[in-house]
C-alpha positions, 0 to 999 in steps of 0.5 A: 562640051567643045573645045573653045578655041584660044582666039575666044580666051583671047578676045574676052580677056583683052575686053575683061575690063570692059565685060565687067562694065557691060554686066554691071550697067546691065544689073543696076538697069534691070535691077532697082536693088542693085542700081544704088549698091553697084554704083557706091563702095559697097558695089565694089566686092560684087565687081571683084567678084565678077572679075575673079568669075571671068579670070576663073572662066578663062583660065580653066578653057585654057587649061583644057578644063570644065569650068567649074567653081573652084573658088566655091566658098568664095561665092559663098561667102558672097552670098552671105554677105547678101543676106547680112546686107538685108537684100531678099533671095529673089532679087539676088537670084533675078541680078545674077541673070540679068548678069549671065544674059549680059555675060552671054551677050559680050562674050558672044560679040567679043567672038564674033569680032574675031571671027569664031565660028558660030559652032564655037560661039554656041559652046561658049554659050554653054560653058558660060550658062554652066558656069555660072549656074554653078556659081549661083548655086554656091552664092545661094548656098552662102546666103541660105546658110546665113539665113539658117545661121541667123534663124538659130541664133534668133531662135535662141535669142527668143527662148532666152526671152522667153525664159526671163519672161517666165520666170516666176522669181525674179523678173528683171525688166532691164534684161528683159528689154535687152533680151527683147531687142535682141530677140528682135520681139517688142515685148507688148503691154499685155499677152497671154500664154496658150498651153498645149498638149504636144511637146512641140508648138509648131504646127500650131505656129505654122497655122498662126498669123501672129509673131509669138515666142515658143518653147516647151518644158518637161510640162509641155509646149507653150506660146506667148501671144502678144496682144491677145485681145486685139482684134481678130486675134481670139478667131486667129488662135482658135484656127490655129489649134484647130482639134487639138487640146489647148488652153490659153491663160489670161491677160496679163501684164509681161511680168505676170506671164508666169501666171497665165502658163501657171493657169493655162495648164491648169485649165488644160489638165482639168478641161476636157476634150479638144479645141481651145478652152480659155481659162477666163470662161472656166475661171470657177472651175480653174478656183475649184481646182487649184488644189486637186488634191483638195477638190477631190476630198472636197467633192467626195464628202458632198457627194458621199451618198451619191457615191455609194449608189449603184451607177446607173442610178448615181448618174441620173441622180448627179446629172438631175441635181446639176441641171436642178441647181443650174436651172434654178429648180425650175422643173419644166426646164430641168425636164427639157435638159433630161429628155424625161418627164417632168414627174420623173424629175419630181421624183428624183428630187424627192430621192435627192432629198433623201440622200442629202437631207437639208442641203438642198433648202439651204443657200450656203450647201447649195453653193458647195454641192455645185462646186463639188459637182463641178470639181467632179466633173473636171477630174480625169476619168 
C-alpha cells in the first residue's frame, strides 16, 4: 500500500466529528434496524466505537504503520453487545457495509478538498477497506462467541429441564416451571418421549422441525416431543427418524414423562427392524414383555412341544399356528397367507393337535398360545 500523506490525516482529523455523524446518518437511513438504536441512548456506544476506529486508523497512518485491529477485543465486545441486544447478524453486517461506504465517501471528499492526488485517494480507500474488514471480523467473532456461549447455556438449561421432567421419583411442578422459563421451553399439556438406539440424538434432531428437548444416558439418546398428536407431527417424526430404529412412547401428561420413556425403550428393545415404532401400536407385545424373563419362561412352557421338533418342522408349525389363530381358524385365508394348499393347512393343524392336545379348542389356552407366540417372536435372536 502506498504511503498516505499527512495532508489526508490532517484533513480527516479536522472533520472527524462530522465524519462520524455522516456514517451514523447513512446507517440510520439505509438500515431500519439501527434507525431507532442510533437515535437514542443505546447508540452512544456505537458512536464512540466509530470515533475510536477513526482515531486508531489515523494514528496508525501517522506512525507509518498498516492500520490494524489493535483494539480487537473492544470490537469483539461490541459484537457481543449486538447479540445481547437481540439484533441479527445479517442486520449487523448490512449496517457495517453501509458504514464502510459512508466512511470512504466522507474521507474521499475531505481528501479531494485538500487537493490530494487521485492515487493517494485510492490508497486511502484501500486502507479504509482493509481496516474496516479487520474490525468487522472482530465484531462478528464477538457476536458468534456470545451466540455460542448462550447456545451452550441454553442447552445446559434444557438438559436440566429434561432431567427434572424425566425424574420418576421427584416431580416438582414449581422447579419444572422455573427450569422451563430459563430454558425458554414452554411445558406442553401433553408430550411423548422418542427413544433412539444411538448415543446421539443429533441426526434426528436436525431433521425434525419440532422444538424438542434432547438428551442421552447410559441406555441411549432420547427426545421429549411436545404435543405429539398435533397436526402433521406423526409424519414429521417418521421423516426425521427415517430408517433408523426409534420408538415413540405413549402420549402422557408432563408428570408421566418418565413412563413414556420407559415404555418407548421397552418397545425399542423388543420391536425389531428400522423406522419409527409407536408403543401404542404394540401395546399387547409391550404388556407381555414388561418382564422379559417371565415372558421367555411363559413362551418356552406353552410352546415346549414345538420347540423340541427339528428346526424346519418347528418353524412351519409355528407359522401355521400363528396364522390359524390370527385368521380365526379360517382355512382358505390361512392357506393364502402361508402360500400353501388348504389340505396342507389341515395336515399341519392335525399335527398341532397331536402336539398341543386340547389347547386349540380351549379359548383360554388359545389366548395363551397367542401371547406365547408374540413373546417368542419379540425376543432378540
